[in-house]
Biopython code that builds the backbone (N, CA, C, O; Angstrom):
import numpy as np
from Bio.PDB.StructureBuilder import StructureBuilder

atoms = [
    (1, "MET", "N", (0.983, -1.206, -0.078)),
    (1, "MET", "CA", (-0.001, 0.045, -0.185)),
    (1, "MET", "C", (1.208, 1.525, -0.133)),
    (1, "MET", "O", (2.424, 1.706, -0.074)),
    (2, "SER", "N", (0.131, 2.215, -0.192)),
    (2, "SER", "CA", (0.781, 3.645, -0.332)),
    (2, "SER", "C", (0.175, 4.638, -0.360)),
    (2, "SER", "O", (-0.921, 4.591, -0.917)),
    (3, "ASP", "N", (0.672, 6.035, 0.269)),
    (3, "ASP", "CA", (-0.366, 7.356, 0.365)),
    (3, "ASP", "C", (0.480, 7.843, -0.926)),
    (3, "ASP", "O", (1.678, 7.614, -1.096)),
    (4, "THR", "N", (-0.414, 8.597, -1.849)),
    (4, "THR", "CA", (-0.402, 9.343, -2.458)),
    (4, "THR", "C", (-1.247, 10.684, -2.843)),
    (4, "THR", "O", (-2.466, 10.819, -2.948)),
    (5, "ASN", "N", (-0.229, 11.601, -3.014)),
    (5, "ASN", "CA", (-0.557, 13.215, -3.159)),
    (5, "ASN", "C", (0.235, 13.681, -4.453)),
    (5, "ASN", "O", (1.339, 13.415, -4.929)),
    (6, "TYR", "N", (-1.106, 14.709, -4.897)),
    (6, "TYR", "CA", (-0.858, 15.469, -6.377)),
    (6, "TYR", "C", (0.040, 16.846, -5.546)),
    (6, "TYR", "O", (-0.429, 17.459, -4.588)),
    (7, "ILE", "N", (1.418, 17.130, -6.182)),
    (7, "ILE", "CA", (2.139, 18.148, -5.833)),
    (7, "ILE", "C", (2.612, 18.610, -6.558)),
    (7, "ILE", "O", (2.560, 18.056, -7.656)),
    (8, "THR", "N", (3.438, 20.007, -6.442)),
    (8, "THR", "CA", (4.047, 20.561, -7.329)),
    (8, "THR", "C", (5.077, 21.162, -6.656)),
    (8, "THR", "O", (4.851, 22.026, -5.810)),
    (9, "ALA", "N", (6.558, 20.677, -7.032)),
    (9, "ALA", "CA", (7.864, 21.287, -6.415)),
    (9, "ALA", "C", (8.959, 21.454, -7.663)),
    (9, "ALA", "O", (9.083, 20.847, -8.726)),
    (10, "ILE", "N", (9.727, 22.598, -7.026)),
    (10, "ILE", "CA", (10.977, 22.451, -7.934)),
    (10, "ILE", "C", (12.034, 21.600, -7.235)),
    (10, "ILE", "O", (12.109, 21.595, -6.007)),
    (11, "VAL", "N", (12.752, 20.969, -7.911)),
    (11, "VAL", "CA", (13.897, 19.985, -7.491)),
    (11, "VAL", "C", (15.247, 20.477, -8.205)),
    (11, "VAL", "O", (15.472, 21.290, -9.101)),
    (12, "LYS", "N", (16.033, 19.650, -7.439)),
    (12, "LYS", "CA", (17.417, 19.473, -8.571)),
    (12, "LYS", "C", (18.141, 18.355, -9.154)),
    (12, "LYS", "O", (18.897, 17.812, -8.348)),
    (13, "ILE", "N", (18.128, 17.872, -10.278)),
    (13, "ILE", "CA", (18.676, 16.843, -11.023)),
    (13, "ILE", "C", (20.127, 16.268, -10.328)),
    (13, "ILE", "O", (21.201, 16.837, -10.527)),
    (14, "LEU", "N", (20.025, 15.405, -9.728)),
    (14, "LEU", "CA", (21.409, 14.717, -9.297)),
    (14, "LEU", "C", (22.006, 13.710, -9.805)),
    (14, "LEU", "O", (22.981, 13.190, -9.263)),
    (15, "GLU", "N", (21.478, 13.293, -10.953)),
    (15, "GLU", "CA", (22.213, 12.272, -11.960)),
    (15, "GLU", "C", (21.771, 12.512, -13.511)),
    (15, "GLU", "O", (20.703, 13.089, -13.715)),
    (16, "LEU", "N", (22.348, 12.200, -14.300)),
    (16, "LEU", "CA", (21.916, 11.796, -15.684)),
    (16, "LEU", "C", (20.379, 11.222, -15.781)),
    (16, "LEU", "O", (20.110, 10.163, -15.213)),
    (17, "PRO", "N", (19.544, 11.826, -16.394)),
    (17, "PRO", "CA", (18.103, 11.064, -16.042)),
    (17, "PRO", "C", (18.518, 9.819, -17.783)),
    (17, "PRO", "O", (19.006, 10.098, -18.878)),
    (18, "LYS", "N", (18.023, 8.562, -17.201)),
    (18, "LYS", "CA", (18.256, 7.408, -17.759)),
    (18, "LYS", "C", (16.921, 6.867, -18.403)),
    (18, "LYS", "O", (15.958, 6.625, -17.676)),
    (19, "THR", "N", (16.864, 6.672, -19.815)),
    (19, "THR", "CA", (15.336, 6.312, -20.428)),
    (19, "THR", "C", (15.748, 4.841, -20.874)),
    (19, "THR", "O", (16.818, 4.414, -21.308)),
    (20, "LYS", "N", (14.469, 4.179, -20.606)),
    (20, "LYS", "CA", (14.324, 2.785, -20.765)),
    (20, "LYS", "C", (13.333, 2.467, -21.591)),
    (20, "LYS", "O", (12.419, 3.282, -21.459)),
    (21, "ILE", "N", (13.102, 1.653, -22.381)),
    (21, "ILE", "CA", (11.824, 1.062, -23.089)),
    (21, "ILE", "C", (11.492, 0.276, -23.079)),
    (21, "ILE", "O", (12.022, -0.641, -23.706)),
    (22, "ILE", "N", (10.260, 0.101, -22.269)),
    (22, "ILE", "CA", (9.400, -1.227, -21.663)),
    (22, "ILE", "C", (8.212, -1.644, -22.734)),
    (22, "ILE", "O", (7.893, -0.804, -23.575)),
    (23, "LYS", "N", (7.667, -2.705, -22.720)),
    (23, "LYS", "CA", (6.862, -3.615, -23.547)),
    (23, "LYS", "C", (5.633, -1.961, -23.695)),
    (23, "LYS", "O", (5.241, -1.000, -23.032)),
    (24, "ASP", "N", (5.471, -2.734, -25.331)),
    (24, "ASP", "CA", (4.697, -1.983, -25.761)),
    (24, "ASP", "C", (4.923, -0.508, -26.384)),
    (24, "ASP", "O", (4.150, 0.345, -26.820)),
    (25, "LYS", "N", (6.561, -0.601, -26.205)),
    (25, "LYS", "CA", (7.352, 0.843, -26.860)),
    (25, "LYS", "C", (6.871, 1.758, -26.161)),
    (25, "LYS", "O", (6.325, 2.537, -26.942)),
    (26, "ILE", "N", (6.739, 2.187, -24.895)),
    (26, "ILE", "CA", (6.476, 3.218, -23.989)),
    (26, "ILE", "C", (8.028, 3.673, -23.221)),
    (26, "ILE", "O", (8.740, 2.888, -22.593)),
    (27, "SER", "N", (8.235, 4.722, -23.392)),
    (27, "SER", "CA", (9.268, 5.063, -22.521)),
    (27, "SER", "C", (9.150, 5.787, -21.162)),
    (27, "SER", "O", (8.236, 6.531, -20.805)),
    (28, "VAL", "N", (10.228, 5.432, -20.489)),
    (28, "VAL", "CA", (10.178, 5.585, -18.888)),
    (28, "VAL", "C", (11.543, 6.110, -19.203)),
    (28, "VAL", "O", (12.412, 5.674, -19.958)),
    (29, "THR", "N", (11.489, 7.536, -18.148)),
    (29, "THR", "CA", (12.942, 7.895, -17.619)),
    (29, "THR", "C", (12.822, 8.183, -16.162)),
    (29, "THR", "O", (11.953, 8.926, -15.705)),
    (30, "LYS", "N", (13.760, 7.547, -15.418)),
    (30, "LYS", "CA", (14.397, 7.778, -14.396)),
    (30, "LYS", "C", (15.833, 8.509, -13.884)),
    (30, "LYS", "O", (16.911, 8.348, -14.457)),
    (31, "PHE", "N", (15.655, 9.213, -12.876)),
    (31, "PHE", "CA", (16.377, 9.755, -11.774)),
    (31, "PHE", "C", (16.395, 10.131, -10.359)),
    (31, "PHE", "O", (15.328, 10.189, -9.748)),
    (32, "ARG", "N", (17.267, 10.336, -9.906)),
    (32, "ARG", "CA", (17.042, 10.765, -8.369)),
    (32, "ARG", "C", (17.292, 12.388, -8.088)),
    (32, "ARG", "O", (18.346, 12.963, -8.361)),
    (33, "ALA", "N", (16.290, 12.929, -7.574)),
    (33, "ALA", "CA", (16.203, 14.271, -7.540)),
    (33, "ALA", "C", (16.432, 14.958, -6.205)),
    (33, "ALA", "O", (16.393, 14.053, -5.372)),
    (34, "GLN", "N", (16.657, 16.147, -5.578)),
    (34, "GLN", "CA", (16.579, 16.892, -4.234)),
    (34, "GLN", "C", (15.696, 17.930, -4.104)),
    (34, "GLN", "O", (15.831, 18.979, -4.733)),
    (35, "LEU", "N", (15.013, 17.769, -3.517)),
    (35, "LEU", "CA", (13.982, 18.456, -2.787)),
    (35, "LEU", "C", (14.843, 19.212, -1.922)),
    (35, "LEU", "O", (15.418, 18.751, -0.935)),
    (36, "PRO", "N", (14.922, 20.748, -2.462)),
    (36, "PRO", "CA", (15.861, 21.740, -1.578)),
    (36, "PRO", "C", (14.565, 21.957, -0.284)),
    (36, "PRO", "O", (13.360, 21.967, -0.532)),
    (37, "GLN", "N", (15.237, 22.131, 1.229)),
    (37, "GLN", "CA", (14.399, 22.101, 2.254)),
    (37, "GLN", "C", (15.642, 22.732, 3.239)),
    (37, "GLN", "O", (16.847, 22.534, 3.085)),
    (38, "ILE", "N", (14.942, 23.603, 4.364)),
    (38, "ILE", "CA", (15.573, 24.386, 4.952)),
    (38, "ILE", "C", (16.364, 23.301, 5.819)),
    (38, "ILE", "O", (17.582, 23.136, 5.769)),
    (39, "ARG", "N", (15.515, 22.625, 6.581)),
    (39, "ARG", "CA", (15.634, 21.302, 8.016)),
    (39, "ARG", "C", (17.034, 20.460, 7.228)),
    (39, "ARG", "O", (18.232, 20.575, 7.488)),
    (40, "LYS", "N", (16.283, 19.524, 6.095)),
    (40, "LYS", "CA", (16.863, 18.182, 6.009)),
    (40, "LYS", "C", (16.183, 18.384, 4.454)),
    (40, "LYS", "O", (15.077, 18.791, 4.102)),
    (41, "THR", "N", (17.454, 17.871, 3.643)),
    (41, "THR", "CA", (17.380, 17.531, 2.039)),
    (41, "THR", "C", (16.929, 16.601, 2.283)),
    (41, "THR", "O", (17.281, 15.999, 3.297)),
    (42, "GLN", "N", (15.659, 15.958, 1.176)),
    (42, "GLN", "CA", (15.434, 14.826, 0.654)),
    (42, "GLN", "C", (15.203, 14.509, -0.749)),
    (42, "GLN", "O", (14.661, 15.218, -1.597)),
    (43, "VAL", "N", (15.802, 13.076, -0.897)),
    (43, "VAL", "CA", (16.324, 12.903, -2.259)),
    (43, "VAL", "C", (15.326, 11.841, -2.507)),
    (43, "VAL", "O", (15.191, 10.799, -1.865)),
    (44, "ILE", "N", (14.377, 12.411, -3.930)),
    (44, "ILE", "CA", (13.719, 11.040, -3.834)),
    (44, "ILE", "C", (13.795, 10.320, -5.299)),
    (44, "ILE", "O", (14.836, 10.789, -5.759)),
    (45, "GLU", "N", (13.357, 9.601, -6.094)),
    (45, "GLU", "CA", (13.362, 9.100, -7.103)),
    (45, "GLU", "C", (11.808, 9.597, -7.771)),
    (45, "GLU", "O", (10.750, 9.702, -7.150)),
    (46, "ILE", "N", (12.075, 9.879, -9.345)),
    (46, "ILE", "CA", (11.629, 10.554, -10.118)),
    (46, "ILE", "C", (11.015, 9.715, -11.355)),
    (46, "ILE", "O", (11.960, 9.579, -12.132)),
    (47, "PHE", "N", (10.166, 9.251, -11.760)),
    (47, "PHE", "CA", (9.609, 8.632, -13.028)),
    (47, "PHE", "C", (8.994, 9.409, -13.971)),
    (47, "PHE", "O", (8.097, 10.137, -13.548)),
    (48, "ILE", "N", (9.295, 9.452, -15.381)),
    (48, "ILE", "CA", (8.370, 10.435, -16.022)),
    (48, "ILE", "C", (8.200, 9.285, -17.317)),
    (48, "ILE", "O", (9.138, 8.629, -17.768)),
    (49, "TRP", "N", (6.807, 9.214, -17.782)),
    (49, "TRP", "CA", (6.441, 8.411, -18.809)),
    (49, "TRP", "C", (6.325, 8.847, -19.781)),
    (49, "TRP", "O", (6.164, 10.065, -19.708)),
    (50, "GLY", "N", (6.317, 8.240, -21.321)),
    (50, "GLY", "CA", (5.843, 8.513, -22.973)),
    (50, "GLY", "C", (6.892, 9.348, -23.282)),
    (50, "GLY", "O", (8.077, 9.209, -22.981)),
    (51, "ASN", "N", (6.179, 10.527, -24.119)),
    (51, "ASN", "CA", (6.913, 11.529, -24.877)),
    (51, "ASN", "C", (7.536, 12.273, -23.693)),
    (51, "ASN", "O", (8.763, 12.371, -23.650)),
    (52, "LEU", "N", (6.759, 12.816, -22.708)),
    (52, "LEU", "CA", (7.295, 13.399, -21.665)),
    (52, "LEU", "C", (9.074, 12.959, -21.217)),
    (52, "LEU", "O", (10.037, 13.705, -21.040)),
    (53, "ALA", "N", (8.990, 11.814, -21.160)),
    (53, "ALA", "CA", (10.072, 11.185, -20.478)),
    (53, "ALA", "C", (11.280, 11.365, -21.799)),
    (53, "ALA", "O", (12.413, 11.670, -21.429)),
    (54, "ASN", "N", (11.056, 11.189, -23.221)),
    (54, "ASN", "CA", (11.791, 11.492, -24.124)),
    (54, "ASN", "C", (12.348, 12.967, -24.214)),
    (54, "ASN", "O", (13.552, 13.149, -24.399)),
    (55, "ASP", "N", (11.543, 13.925, -24.093)),
    (55, "ASP", "CA", (11.919, 15.237, -24.063)),
    (55, "ASP", "C", (12.774, 15.040, -22.596)),
    (55, "ASP", "O", (13.995, 15.026, -22.752)),
    (56, "MET", "N", (12.297, 14.887, -21.213)),
    (56, "MET", "CA", (13.263, 15.007, -20.369)),
    (56, "MET", "C", (14.761, 14.544, -20.452)),
    (56, "MET", "O", (15.658, 15.282, -20.047)),
    (57, "ALA", "N", (14.977, 13.474, -20.913)),
    (57, "ALA", "CA", (16.198, 13.179, -21.305)),
    (57, "ALA", "C", (17.526, 13.703, -22.099)),
    (57, "ALA", "O", (18.752, 13.603, -22.051)),
    (58, "LYS", "N", (16.069, 14.580, -23.172)),
    (58, "LYS", "CA", (16.734, 15.196, -24.544)),
    (58, "LYS", "C", (17.336, 16.567, -24.006)),
    (58, "LYS", "O", (18.365, 16.979, -24.541)),
    (59, "TYR", "N", (16.786, 17.249, -23.039)),
    (59, "TYR", "CA", (16.815, 18.522, -22.865)),
    (59, "TYR", "C", (17.048, 18.844, -21.508)),
    (59, "TYR", "O", (17.056, 20.036, -21.200)),
    (60, "TYR", "N", (17.277, 17.801, -20.469)),
    (60, "TYR", "CA", (18.070, 18.439, -19.147)),
    (60, "TYR", "C", (18.742, 17.296, -19.027)),
    (60, "TYR", "O", (18.659, 16.258, -19.684)),
    (61, "SER", "N", (19.698, 17.709, -17.746)),
    (61, "SER", "CA", (20.897, 17.361, -17.298)),
    (61, "SER", "C", (20.964, 17.451, -16.021)),
    (61, "SER", "O", (20.114, 18.045, -15.357)),
    (62, "LYS", "N", (22.339, 16.667, -15.361)),
    (62, "LYS", "CA", (22.659, 16.483, -14.165)),
    (62, "LYS", "C", (22.731, 18.505, -13.788)),
    (62, "LYS", "O", (23.003, 19.377, -14.613)),
    (63, "ASN", "N", (22.383, 18.700, -12.292)),
    (63, "ASN", "CA", (22.191, 19.940, -11.878)),
    (63, "ASN", "C", (21.563, 20.549, -12.502)),
    (63, "ASN", "O", (22.148, 21.610, -12.720)),
    (64, "ASP", "N", (20.508, 20.506, -13.028)),
    (64, "ASP", "CA", (19.369, 21.582, -13.591)),
    (64, "ASP", "C", (18.455, 21.110, -12.629)),
    (64, "ASP", "O", (18.321, 20.031, -12.051)),
    (65, "TYR", "N", (17.549, 22.752, -12.590)),
    (65, "TYR", "CA", (16.529, 23.010, -11.231)),
    (65, "TYR", "C", (15.315, 22.650, -12.358)),
    (65, "TYR", "O", (15.395, 23.057, -13.517)),
    (66, "ILE", "N", (14.529, 22.085, -12.019)),
    (66, "ILE", "CA", (13.237, 22.084, -13.028)),
    (66, "ILE", "C", (11.819, 22.098, -11.603)),
    (66, "ILE", "O", (11.884, 21.833, -10.403)),
    (67, "LEU", "N", (10.487, 22.607, -12.636)),
    (67, "LEU", "CA", (9.170, 22.322, -11.399)),
    (67, "LEU", "C", (8.997, 21.275, -12.157)),
    (67, "LEU", "O", (9.369, 21.174, -13.327)),
    (68, "VAL", "N", (8.447, 20.493, -11.539)),
    (68, "VAL", "CA", (7.305, 19.193, -11.581)),
    (68, "VAL", "C", (6.514, 19.422, -10.898)),
    (68, "VAL", "O", (6.623, 20.046, -9.843)),
    (69, "GLU", "N", (5.108, 18.750, -11.577)),
    (69, "GLU", "CA", (3.752, 18.452, -11.075)),
    (69, "GLU", "C", (3.545, 17.112, -11.002)),
    (69, "GLU", "O", (4.237, 16.590, -11.875)),
    (70, "GLY", "N", (2.971, 16.345, -10.428)),
    (70, "GLY", "CA", (2.961, 14.706, -10.440)),
    (70, "GLY", "C", (2.586, 14.352, -9.083)),
    (70, "GLY", "O", (2.303, 15.141, -8.181)),
    (71, "TYR", "N", (2.613, 13.114, -9.032)),
    (71, "TYR", "CA", (1.704, 12.474, -7.854)),
    (71, "TYR", "C", (3.594, 11.772, -7.094)),
    (71, "TYR", "O", (4.624, 11.375, -7.640)),
    (72, "LEU", "N", (3.171, 11.954, -5.695)),
    (72, "LEU", "CA", (4.605, 11.926, -4.789)),
    (72, "LEU", "C", (3.526, 10.736, -3.951)),
    (72, "LEU", "O", (2.395, 11.063, -3.592)),
    (73, "SER", "N", (4.106, 9.313, -3.721)),
    (73, "SER", "CA", (3.833, 8.248, -2.977)),
    (73, "SER", "C", (4.872, 8.023, -2.292)),
    (73, "SER", "O", (6.004, 8.259, -2.713)),
    (74, "LEU", "N", (4.598, 7.503, -1.068)),
    (74, "LEU", "CA", (5.165, 7.381, -0.098)),
    (74, "LEU", "C", (4.855, 5.378, 0.025)),
    (74, "LEU", "O", (3.806, 4.853, 0.401)),
    (75, "ARG", "N", (6.054, 4.699, -0.395)),
    (75, "ARG", "CA", (6.002, 3.150, -0.724)),
    (75, "ARG", "C", (6.279, 2.714, 0.879)),
    (75, "ARG", "O", (6.924, 3.499, 1.574)),
    (76, "LYS", "N", (5.897, 1.739, 1.328)),
    (76, "LYS", "CA", (6.612, 1.328, 2.359)),
    (76, "LYS", "C", (7.255, 0.101, 2.101)),
    (76, "LYS", "O", (6.551, -0.732, 1.531)),
    (77, "LEU", "N", (8.703, -0.306, 2.444)),
    (77, "LEU", "CA", (9.297, -1.432, 2.144)),
    (77, "LEU", "C", (9.676, -2.022, 3.165)),
    (77, "LEU", "O", (9.815, -1.325, 4.170)),
    (78, "SER", "N", (9.924, -3.262, 3.245)),
    (78, "SER", "CA", (9.952, -4.200, 4.676)),
    (78, "SER", "C", (11.563, -4.086, 4.700)),
    (78, "SER", "O", (12.291, -4.178, 3.712)),
    (79, "GLN", "N", (11.881, -3.913, 5.753)),
    (79, "GLN", "CA", (13.373, -4.040, 6.547)),
    (79, "GLN", "C", (13.538, -5.767, 7.135)),
    (79, "GLN", "O", (13.180, -5.874, 8.308)),
    (80, "PRO", "N", (13.876, -6.694, 6.678)),
    (80, "PRO", "CA", (13.847, -7.734, 7.580)),
    (80, "PRO", "C", (14.881, -7.596, 8.763)),
    (80, "PRO", "O", (14.442, -7.826, 9.889)),
    (81, "ASN", "N", (16.243, -7.235, 8.627)),
    (81, "ASN", "CA", (17.307, -7.264, 9.113)),
    (81, "ASN", "C", (17.313, -5.907, 9.969)),
    (81, "ASN", "O", (18.478, -5.511, 9.949)),
    (82, "SER", "N", (16.522, -5.030, 10.707)),
    (82, "SER", "CA", (16.624, -3.935, 11.128)),
    (82, "SER", "C", (15.260, -3.900, 12.049)),
    (82, "SER", "O", (14.332, -4.687, 11.863)),
    (83, "ASN", "N", (15.263, -2.680, 13.271)),
    (83, "ASN", "CA", (14.500, -2.707, 14.309)),
    (83, "ASN", "C", (12.947, -2.209, 13.647)),
    (83, "ASN", "O", (11.833, -2.497, 14.085)),
    (84, "ARG", "N", (13.339, -1.266, 12.304)),
    (84, "ARG", "CA", (11.899, -1.267, 11.882)),
    (84, "ARG", "C", (11.430, -2.075, 10.976)),
    (84, "ARG", "O", (12.098, -2.581, 10.074)),
    (85, "LYS", "N", (9.963, -2.272, 11.225)),
    (85, "LYS", "CA", (9.184, -3.367, 10.135)),
    (85, "LYS", "C", (9.461, -2.525, 8.774)),
    (85, "LYS", "O", (10.132, -3.144, 7.948)),
    (86, "PHE", "N", (9.192, -1.660, 8.528)),
    (86, "PHE", "CA", (8.965, -0.744, 7.059)),
    (86, "PHE", "C", (9.477, 0.744, 6.959)),
    (86, "PHE", "O", (9.212, 1.697, 7.691)),
    (87, "LEU", "N", (10.262, 0.676, 5.881)),
    (87, "LEU", "CA", (10.785, 2.032, 5.464)),
    (87, "LEU", "C", (10.150, 2.775, 4.556)),
    (87, "LEU", "O", (9.348, 2.346, 3.726)),
    (88, "LYS", "N", (10.403, 3.598, 4.660)),
    (88, "LYS", "CA", (9.293, 4.765, 3.753)),
    (88, "LYS", "C", (10.348, 5.196, 2.529)),
    (88, "LYS", "O", (11.538, 5.494, 2.633)),
    (89, "HIS", "N", (9.514, 5.129, 1.341)),
    (89, "HIS", "CA", (10.780, 5.222, 0.382)),
    (89, "HIS", "C", (9.602, 6.319, -0.363)),
    (89, "HIS", "O", (8.459, 5.993, -0.686)),
    (90, "PRO", "N", (10.190, 7.617, -0.523)),
    (90, "PRO", "CA", (9.460, 8.569, -1.655)),
    (90, "PRO", "C", (9.706, 8.355, -3.058)),
    (90, "PRO", "O", (10.827, 8.067, -3.476)),
    (91, "ARG", "N", (8.721, 8.484, -3.783)),
    (91, "ARG", "CA", (8.844, 8.182, -5.511)),
    (91, "ARG", "C", (7.801, 9.023, -5.704)),
    (91, "ARG", "O", (6.740, 9.197, -5.106)),
    (92, "PHE", "N", (8.600, 9.795, -7.209)),
    (92, "PHE", "CA", (7.245, 11.094, -7.459)),
    (92, "PHE", "C", (7.098, 10.243, -8.988)),
    (92, "PHE", "O", (8.105, 9.866, -9.588)),
    (93, "THR", "N", (6.040, 10.064, -9.383)),
    (93, "THR", "CA", (5.803, 10.195, -10.896)),
    (93, "THR", "C", (5.047, 11.510, -11.504)),
    (93, "THR", "O", (3.894, 11.823, -11.203)),
    (94, "VAL", "N", (5.804, 12.157, -12.320)),
    (94, "VAL", "CA", (5.914, 13.352, -12.827)),
    (94, "VAL", "C", (4.692, 13.240, -14.429)),
    (94, "VAL", "O", (4.792, 12.637, -15.497)),
    (95, "LEU", "N", (3.672, 14.117, -13.866)),
    (95, "LEU", "CA", (2.970, 14.642, -15.206)),
    (95, "LEU", "C", (3.114, 15.783, -16.219)),
    (95, "LEU", "O", (2.482, 15.916, -17.267)),
    (96, "LYS", "N", (4.210, 16.707, -15.633)),
    (96, "LYS", "CA", (4.444, 18.017, -16.236)),
    (96, "LYS", "C", (5.612, 18.206, -15.775)),
    (96, "LYS", "O", (5.966, 17.563, -14.787)),
    (97, "VAL", "N", (6.386, 19.033, -16.321)),
    (97, "VAL", "CA", (7.720, 18.993, -16.464)),
    (97, "VAL", "C", (7.807, 20.752, -17.247)),
    (97, "VAL", "O", (7.351, 21.159, -18.315)),
    (98, "TYR", "N", (8.673, 21.529, -16.053)),
    (98, "TYR", "CA", (8.863, 22.918, -16.828)),
    (98, "TYR", "C", (10.480, 23.342, -16.159)),
    (98, "TYR", "O", (11.089, 22.994, -15.148)),
    (99, "PRO", "N", (10.732, 24.130, -17.130)),
    (99, "PRO", "CA", (12.394, 24.482, -16.958)),
    (99, "PRO", "C", (12.436, 25.568, -15.662)),
    (99, "PRO", "O", (11.538, 26.406, -15.746)),
    (100, "PHE", "N", (13.100, 25.675, -14.763)),
    (100, "PHE", "CA", (13.157, 26.677, -13.756)),
    (100, "PHE", "C", (14.437, 27.287, -13.768)),
    (100, "PHE", "O", (15.425, 26.685, -13.348)),
    (101, "LEU", "N", (14.497, 28.611, -14.287)),
    (101, "LEU", "CA", (15.492, 29.145, -14.322)),
    (101, "LEU", "C", (15.663, 30.451, -13.197)),
    (101, "LEU", "O", (14.679, 31.040, -12.750)),
    (102, "PHE", "N", (16.896, 30.753, -12.870)),
    (102, "PHE", "CA", (16.917, 31.927, -11.919)),
    (102, "PHE", "C", (18.394, 32.679, -12.056)),
    (102, "PHE", "O", (19.393, 32.381, -12.711)),
    (103, "SER", "N", (18.149, 33.603, -11.304)),
    (103, "SER", "CA", (19.726, 34.497, -11.436)),
    (103, "SER", "C", (19.762, 34.996, -10.454)),
    (103, "SER", "O", (18.730, 35.450, -9.958)),
    (104, "VAL", "N", (21.359, 35.113, -9.629)),
    (104, "VAL", "CA", (21.605, 35.278, -8.755)),
    (104, "VAL", "C", (22.406, 37.022, -8.677)),
    (104, "VAL", "O", (23.500, 37.319, -9.156)),
    (105, "ASN", "N", (21.568, 37.832, -8.019)),
    (105, "ASN", "CA", (22.480, 39.234, -8.170)),
    (105, "ASN", "C", (23.401, 39.303, -6.828)),
    (105, "ASN", "O", (22.882, 39.069, -5.737)),
    (106, "HIS", "N", (24.538, 39.573, -6.918)),
    (106, "HIS", "CA", (26.190, 39.678, -5.960)),
    (106, "HIS", "C", (26.306, 40.807, -6.018)),
    (106, "HIS", "O", (27.454, 41.216, -6.190)),
    (107, "SER", "N", (25.116, 41.887, -5.895)),
    (107, "SER", "CA", (25.829, 43.402, -5.943)),
    (107, "SER", "C", (25.840, 43.745, -4.063)),
    (107, "SER", "O", (25.472, 43.025, -3.134)),
    (108, "ASN", "N", (26.274, 44.776, -4.068)),
    (108, "ASN", "CA", (26.785, 44.852, -2.816)),
    (108, "ASN", "C", (26.255, 46.184, -2.570)),
    (108, "ASN", "O", (26.639, 46.973, -1.707)),
    (109, "SER", "N", (25.365, 46.340, -3.393)),
    (109, "SER", "CA", (24.537, 47.721, -2.533)),
    (109, "SER", "C", (23.347, 47.418, -2.058)),
    (109, "SER", "O", (22.747, 46.412, -2.438)),
    (110, "ARG", "N", (22.749, 48.456, -0.957)),
    (110, "ARG", "CA", (21.745, 48.052, 0.142)),
    (110, "ARG", "C", (20.975, 48.952, -0.356)),
    (110, "ARG", "O", (21.149, 50.050, -0.885)),
    (111, "LEU", "N", (19.842, 48.118, -0.024)),
    (111, "LEU", "CA", (18.088, 48.704, -0.346)),
    (111, "LEU", "C", (18.300, 49.898, 0.587)),
    (111, "LEU", "O", (17.389, 50.704, 0.775)),
]
sb = StructureBuilder()
sb.init_structure("model")
sb.init_model(0)
sb.init_chain("A")
sb.init_seg("    ")
for serial, (resi, resn, name, xyz) in enumerate(atoms, 1):
    if name == "N":
        sb.init_residue(resn, " ", resi, " ")
    sb.init_atom(name, np.array(xyz, "f"), 0.0, 1.0, " ", f" {name:<3s}", serial, name[0])
structure = sb.get_structure()
């Protein structure tokens, strides 16, 4: 079982997106990304399907920031040799991707 929520987030791509072709000629792109947070950064797996998967692998690379919309699920994985019964594993299935560009102004002027 898993809990699922629709979210929008800005993420940093941590590794080169890898595309696979699965049965019925459907593309899926998978990569790890980081959710920027103040207290604790969270690394999640991102999955993108279909034509969007091909575009993702073609136009984006490591260290790019993107705005993504989709379903975040927390899957429970069993841990047989641990004190915890289950480990929550975040997984993000993306429906929309937008480039996120920002600039940093390094001026020494005060407002």
